[in-house]
SETI-368945 format. One record per residue: residue in three letters; chain; y, x, z of N, C-alpha, C in turn. Coordinates in steps of 0.1 Angstrom, whole numbers, plus 5000, padded with zeros to 4 digits. Atoms other than C-alpha are relative to their C-alpha. Layout:
// SETI-368945
  rest  kette  n_c2  n_c1  n_c3  ca_c2  ca_c1  ca_c3  c_c2  c_c1  c_c3
   Ala      A     Y     X     Z      Y      X      Z     Y     X     Z
...
END
This chain:
// SETI-368945
  rest  kette  n_c2  n_c1  n_c3  ca_c2  ca_c1  ca_c3  c_c2  c_c1  c_c3
   Met      A  4986  4995  4998   4873   4984   4890  4999  5012  5010
   Glu      A  4999  4989  4991   4880   5018   4906  5011  4997  5009
   Ile      A  4990  5003  4989   4899   5015   4939  5003  5012  5007
   Leu      A  4995  4988  4993   4920   5042   4954  5004  4994  5014
   Glu      A  4998  5005  4987   4921   5038   4992  5011  5007  5008
   Phe      A  4990  4995  4991   4950   5043   5016  5000  4993  5013
   Arg      A  4999  5006  4986   4952   5038   5054  5012  5006  5007
   Phe      A  4988  4995  4993   4983   5040   5074  5000  4993  5014
   Ser      A  4999  5005  4986   4987   5036   5112  5014  5001  5005
   Arg      A  4987  4999  4995   5019   5029   5130  5001  5012  5010
   Asp      A  5000  4988  4991   5009   5057   5154  5002  5013  4992
   Asp      A  4997  4988  5009   5012   5081   5124  5014  4998  4994
   Ser      A  4987  5004  5006   5048   5071   5119  5007  5012  4994
   Cys      A  4993  4990  5007   5071   5089   5096  5009  5008  5009
   His      A  4991  4994  4991   5095   5096   5124  4994  5010  5009
   Lys      A  5006  4991  4991   5071   5112   5148  4994  5012  4994
   Leu      A  5007  4989  5006   5052   5133   5124  5007  5006  4988
   Gly      A  4992  4994  5012   5078   5139   5097  4994  4996  4987
   Leu      A  5007  5004  5013   5057   5121   5071  5009  4991  4992
   Arg      A  4993  5009  5009   5070   5102   5041  4996  4986  5003
   His      A  5003  5015  4998   5073   5064   5044  4988  4996  4991
   Pro      A  5011  5004  5008   5041   5048   5032  5003  4993  4987
   Val      A  4997  5007  5012   5059   5027   5006  5002  5010  4988
   Tyr      A  4999  4990  5010   5068   5059   4987  4987  5005  4995
   Gln      A  5013  4995  5003   5033   5072   4988  4992  4989  4991
   Ile      A  5007  5011  5007   5019   5038   4975  5007  4999  4986
   Met      A  4994  5002  5013   5045   5035   4947  4997  5012  4991
   Glu      A  5004  4989  5008   5037   5070   4935  4986  4999  4995
   Ala      A  5014  5003  5005   5000   5061   4934  4999  4989  4990
   Leu      A  5000  5011  5010   5007   5029   4916  5005  5005  4986
   Gly      A  4995  4995  5012   5027   5048   4890  4990  5009  4992
   Arg      A  5011  4992  5006   4996   5070   4883  4988  4992  4996
   Leu      A  5012  5008  5003   4972   5041   4879  4997  4999  4986
   Lys      A  5005  5001  5014   4951   5040   4848  4994  4986  4999
   Pro      A  5007  5013  5002   4936   5008   4833  4987  4999  5008
   Gly      A  5012  5002  4993   4909   4994   4855  5000  5006  5014
   Gln      A  4999  4995  4987   4922   5010   4887  5009  4991  5008
   Ala      A  4992  5007  4990   4937   4995   4918  5002  5008  5012
   Val      A  4998  4993  4988   4951   5006   4951  4998  4990  5011
   Arg      A  5003  5008  4988   4938   4992   4984  5007  5007  5012
   Val      A  4992  4995  4989   4961   4996   5014  4996  4993  5013
   Glu      A  5003  5005  4987   4950   4991   5050  5010  5006  5010
   Thr      A  4991  4995  4989   4975   4994   5079  5000  4990  5012
   Asp      A  4999  5008  4988   4979   4982   5114  5015  4995  5003
   Asp      A  4985  5004  4999   5017   4976   5108  5003  4989  4990
   Phe      A  4997  5012  5009   5026   4942   5095  5012  5002  4992
   Asp      A  4987  4997  5008   5061   4953   5085  4998  5009  4988
   Trp      A  5003  4992  5011   5048   4981   5064  4992  4993  4989
   Ala      A  5007  5008  5010   5023   4958   5047  5009  4991  4992
   Gln      A  4991  5010  5006   5050   4932   5040  5009  5008  4990
   Thr      A  4991  4992  5009   5074   4959   5026  4993  5005  4988
   Ile      A  5007  4995  5011   5047   4974   5004  4997  4988  4990
   Glu      A  5003  5012  5008   5037   4939   4991  5013  4996  4992
   Ile      A  4987  5004  5007   5074   4930   4983  5004  5010  4989
   Val      A  4995  4989  5009   5082   4963   4966  4990  5000  4988
   Ala      A  5010  5000  5011   5049   4962   4945  5002  4988  4991
   Arg      A  4998  5012  5008   5055   4926   4934  5013  5002  4992
   Gly      A  4987  4998  5007   5091   4935   4925  4999  5010  4989
   Ala      A  5002  4990  5010   5079   4964   4904  4990  4995  4989
   Gly      A  5008  5006  5010   5056   4940   4884  4985  5002  5002
   Tyr      A  5014  4999  4997   5023   4947   4901  4994  4987  5006
   Ser      A  5007  5011  4994   4998   4920   4912  4995  5004  5014
   Val      A  5004  4996  4987   4990   4919   4949  4992  4989  5006
   Ser      A  5009  5009  4993   4962   4902   4968  4998  5004  5014
   Arg      A  5002  4997  4986   4959   4900   5005  4985  4998  5003
   Glu      A  5014  5002  4997   4923   4907   5014  4997  4996  5014
   Arg      A  5001  5004  4986   4929   4903   5051  5014  5001  5006
   Asp      A  4987  5001  4994   4958   4895   5074  5001  5008  5013
   Asp      A  4999  4994  4987   4949   4911   5107  4988  5009  5003
   Pro      A  4989  4993  5004   4950   4940   5103  5002  4998  4984
   Pro      A  4997  5003  5015   4967   4937   5068  4992  5010  4991
   Val      A  5007  4992  5010   4947   4949   5038  5005  4994  4987
   Leu      A  4994  5004  5013   4964   4947   5003  4992  5006  4989
   Leu      A  5006  4995  5012   4948   4951   4969  5011  4999  4989
   Ile      A  4989  5000  5009   4974   4961   4943  4995  5005  4986
   Trp      A  5004  4996  5013   4969   4964   4905  5010  4995  4990
   Arg      A  4991  5003  5011   4987   4961   4872  4994  4989  4991
END
C-alpha cells in the first residue's frame, strides 16, 4: 500500500501562519486517493486528530489509530 504522509503541529496553527485547517488538507488528499493508497497523519494536537478521524469516518473512510501520543492516524477507503 502506498502511503501519503502528513504532519501537523499545533505550533504551525492556521491562525498564526494563515494556513488552512488540517482537516481541509486531509479531506482534499483523501478525495484524490487511488486504489491501494492511504493517508497517514501525524500531529501533536489531539483535537485536530480527533476532528480528522470523525470527519474521515463520516465521509466513509476507514481509520486506524497507529499511536495515541502523539496521535498518528492511517486513513483509507
